[in-house]
N, C-alpha and C positions, 0 to 999 in steps of 0.2 A: 387468177381465175376470173372469167368475164364477169361473174355477178359481182364480185367484190370491187373490181375495177369500176365498174359502172356506178356502184353505189359511192365510191370513193370520189369519183368524178362529180357526182350530184352534190356531194358534201362540199367539194371545193368550191363549187358555184354559189354556195349559200353563205349569207353573212348573218350571224345571230345576235351581234351586239351584246354577248354576255348571256343570252338565253339559250336553252337547250335547242339543238337542231331538230327541227321537225320536217315531215312531209305530210301535206295535206292530200287525203284520198278522197275522192268523189263517189267510190262504190258504196253500195249498200251490202250489209251483212244479212244472214239468213233470216233475221227478225225484222228486216226492213229498216233498221236504224243506220244512219250514216256513220261510217268509221272515220275518225279523222285524227290527224296528227300522230304519226309515228316518230319516235325519238330516233334520229338518223345515226346518232353515236351508238344507240343499242342495236340497230340494224347491222351496221358495220362490224361490230364486236361479235354478233352472233353469227354473221357470214363468215368472219374469220375462224370461229370455232368449227362450223360445218366444213370449211375448207381444210382445216386440220384434221378433222375427223376422216374425211374422205381420202386424204393422203395417207393416213394410217391404214384405213380399210384397203386401199389399193396396195400398199405394202404388204399387207396380209397375204395377198395372193403370193406374192414374192417369198415372203417368209414360209409358206407352205412348200413352194417350189424348192427353197434351199433344204428344207427337210427332206422332201421326197427324192430330191437328186443327191443328196449326200453332201451338199456345199457346206453346211455348217459343220459336219464332222470332218471334212477335209480342212477347213480354215482352222479348226481346233488342233488338228494333228501336224500341220505344216509350219505353223508360223508366219511371219510377214511374207506376203507374196504380192506380186503383180496380177493383173486380170489374167495375163497369158499363162503365167505359172499355175494359178489357181484353175483355169480351164483345163490345163495339161494333167494336173493332179487328179481333177474330178471326171476327166474323160468327156468334157463337154465342149460345146462350141464357143470359142473365145468372145466372139462379138456379143453373145447373149450374156455371157458370164461378166463382161465388162459393164455392161448397163446393169445388170443385176447387183453386182458389188458396189457399184457407185451409188445406188439408191440405198443400200444398207448403210454406207458411209453417211449419207444425208440423213437418215433415220436415226443415227448414232448407235447402230447395232455393231458397226465395226469402226475402227479408227483408221485414219488415212494419212501417210506421210508423204507431203506433196514433194520432199526432196528425193525420195526413192521411188515415188509412185508405187508405195506397197500398203497393202490393206492387212490389218490385224484384228482377229477375233479374241478380245481380252478374256482372260481365264474365268472372270466373274459372268461374262456373258455366255461362254461356253457352258457353263454349268446349267443355264437355262435352256439354251438352244441346241447343244449338240451331244446332251449325255442323258438318255432315258432313265438311268439309274441315279441321277441327281435327285437329291430332295427337293432342289429349286427347279426341277425340268417342267417346262411349260409349253414346250414346242408341240406336243399333241393337241393342245387347243386349236391350233391352225388346221389340223387335220378334222376336227369337228366342225370348224367353220366351212371348209371345202364341202363337206357332206351336207350341211344345212342349205348352202347355196344350190347344191345339185337337187335339192327337194324343194326348191323354193316355188316351184309351179303347184306342187301337191299342196304347199302351205297356203297359197293364195286361193285355192280351191276351198281348202278347209275353212278358211277364215270368211269365205262367202257363205258357205252352206252351214257351218257350224259343226261338219263332221270332224272326226279325228285322223290322225295320222299315225299308223301304227309304227312301233319300233322297227319292225320287219320291212315296212315300205321305204324306209329311208336308204340313202346310199351306203353301201357296205363300209365306207370309210369312217362312218359313226361309230360303228361298234370298237374298231381298234383305237380310233382317236380318244373315245371316253376312256378306254382302259389305260391308255397311256397318260391321259390327264390325271386320272385320279389315283393310279398306283404310286406315284411318289408321296402324294399325301397319306394314302394309306400305310406306305412303309415307314413314314416318320411317325405316324400318330397312333395307328391302331394298337398295336402291342405295347407301346411305351407310354401311351397318354390316355387313350380312350378306355381299354379294357381295365387298367388300374383304378381309373375314376368310379367304376362300378363295384360296390361293396362285395368282397368275396369272389370276384369273378376270376381273377388272376389264380387263386388258389384252387377253384374248381376246375379250371381248365389245365392246370399243372397236374392234378391228381387224376384226371381222366375223365372226359365228359362227352356225351352225344350233342353233336353241334350242328344246328341246321342255319344255312345262309340262304335267306330268302331275297330273290331278286339278284342273283349272284353275278349276273353278267359273264365275263370272261374268266371269273374265279380268282381274281387277284387277291381280294381280302380273305377268301376262303384259304388260299395256299400259304398266305402270310401267317395265319393263325396255325395252320397245320405245321408249318416249320417251327414256330415258337412253342407249340404245345404238343409234342410227339405222342403223349399218353392219351390224348383225344382223338375221337373219330369225327369226321366232317361230311356233310351232305350239302351240295349246293343246288338250289332249284331256280329256274327261270323259265318264263314262257316263250323266250325265243330260242328256237331249236339250234340256230347257227351258233349262238353265243355257247350252249351248252357242249356243242361239238368242240368248239375251241378251247373251252374250260377243260373238258376231259383229255385233249391232247396235251394241254399245259401241266396237267397232274402226272400224265405218264412221262413227260419230259423231266419233271421234277423229282421223279422216283417216289411219288407219294400215292400212288394209285391203290396201294394196299389198304390205306385208310383215309381217302379222300374220293368221293365219288360225285357226280354231277348228273342231274336228270331234268327232263322238261316237265315242268308243272306250273300251273298258275298259283298265285299267293293265297288262294282260298281253296285249293284242291289237293295239295301234296298229303301224303300219309306217312306212316312209319313212326309216329310218336310213340310214347312220349320222349321229349327231347330235354336235356337239362339247360340247353342254351339255344336260343333262337336269335339270329342277327339280322337287321335289314339296314344296309348300308347306301345312303342315298337313293332309296329306292320307294319307300313308303308314299311319297308325293307323286310318284309317277304311276301309281296303281289306279285303276278305275273305280275300285271300291275299297278305299283304305280302311273303312270300318269293318268291312268284311274280312280283309287281311288280318287285322288285329284280332278279330273274333277267333279266326282259325288258328292263329298263332297261340292265344290263350289256351284254347282247347287242346293244342298239341304240347304244350308245356307240361312237364313234371310238375308235382305239387310244389316243389320248392325251386322251380326253373326260373331263369332269368330270361327276359327279353331285352336286347340292346338294340336301340334304334338310333341311327345316325343320319342327321338331316342338315341341309345347308343353314349356315347361320343367318338369321333374320330377327329383326325386331317385329313386335306385333303391330305396329302401326305403319302404314305406307310412308308417312312423312319421315320416319326414323330410319328408312331403307334407301333414301334417295342420295346415294354415294357411289363411287366406282365399283365397289364389290356388289351392292345391290344392282347396280346396272348389268353386271355380268350374270347375276343370278336370274333376273328379271328376263333378260335376253334369251337365256338357256331355256327358261320355262316358257316363254312365249313361241319357241321354235322347236321344242323337244317335248318337255315334261307334260304341258297341258295338252298339246294334240296327241300325245301317247295315251295319257289318261282318258281322253274324250273318246278314244278309239275302242275302248274296253268296256265290258259291261260294267254299269254303274255309273261311268263318265263323270266322276266327281270333279276332275279339273282342280285338285287342290292346290297345285302350284308349288314352286320351288321356295317361295317366299311365306310359307304359311305362319311362321313365328311360333314360338314355345307355347303361347298361351292356347292358340287353336289347336296344337298338335296334342297337348296334354288333355285338352277337352276330348278329343277321341279316344284315348285311353280310358278316361273316366266312363264315358257312353257304353264302352265295351266292358266294363265291369272289373277292371284290373284294380287289384287292391291297394297298390302303390304305383304311382308314376312320378318320375322327378327329372329335372334336367340335372345330370350327374356332372356335366362338365359344358363350359361354353368357350370355344376358342375363336379365333378370327374368321374361321371359314365354317365351322360346324357346331350344331347342338348335338350334345350326346344325352340320350334318354335312356333311363333304366326303368323297367316295369317289372312288376310281379304279380303273380295271380291273386 
């Protein structure tokens, strides 16, 4: 990379005689104070970090293309292949496939046998990249990234004006990408971990309950609960009409339309209560008025009803969220969650890293008798509240 090469050359020309390498700067900062002595070793190290991040970001485009064009699934199904064989199986142009699969070998996503010139997608990697039903599936995240890049001009405008960017204003790939990203997590956690963490909830759902899923998106969580608890009935609401349409179609495909329905409604506008159970999965922080949403949910609950809210895992202090998972959540929040919230009435902009203390404060402000963190996992906070 040119920047690193230039910096390395500058460092090679310097002699330090045991002292830290520095660069003298003659410029002034915004406060008029002369800025002096950059640690050149630190510059080189950080430039290397940025170069590596750029390479990963660039390969993100290729990872998405591999998903969109079926290359990951093809690799998972055929075993070791040359680039020509992979192109033939996938029905794609060999010259493009050769460069694509070479990049994946450089990234460590596939292995390469120089003796046979064949590429292999290890089974462990296929579980992440080639199988949407795998509990480890993550390739949907790259569809989200593709959608965010498509909305970058809207985001730049929003950052300048303070306006929001509504969910409906994003590229359509966001809707399916988010569903693909979260569904494996819900499939592995919702019925087996989150619901059992809430006192009496499994028994209530097993016996038969009226359940409302607020901010249901494409309905993945709603349908997972419906499959696990056939005696209960479910209604999903979302303010995004296209998501509701897709969720309705998914319920019909699952043969669950007799006890699962979806309708378009905001988080503070739905009716039909009282409900025995109200759920919000990774949705509260996206709402323009989370207090209003909690107020409406409390009013819609039966006297002994349960509110289940699942939010991204976060510590209460910024300094305790400065790690790779925190980066992932903050990046999502800065491009989707906060812009979406600011586009709605209320414009709270709570953000995906609010933390348990701030979230529980919202429940207290809206008069819930009890609200507690029922479970904390690597990725989520599970909150149980009652009237």
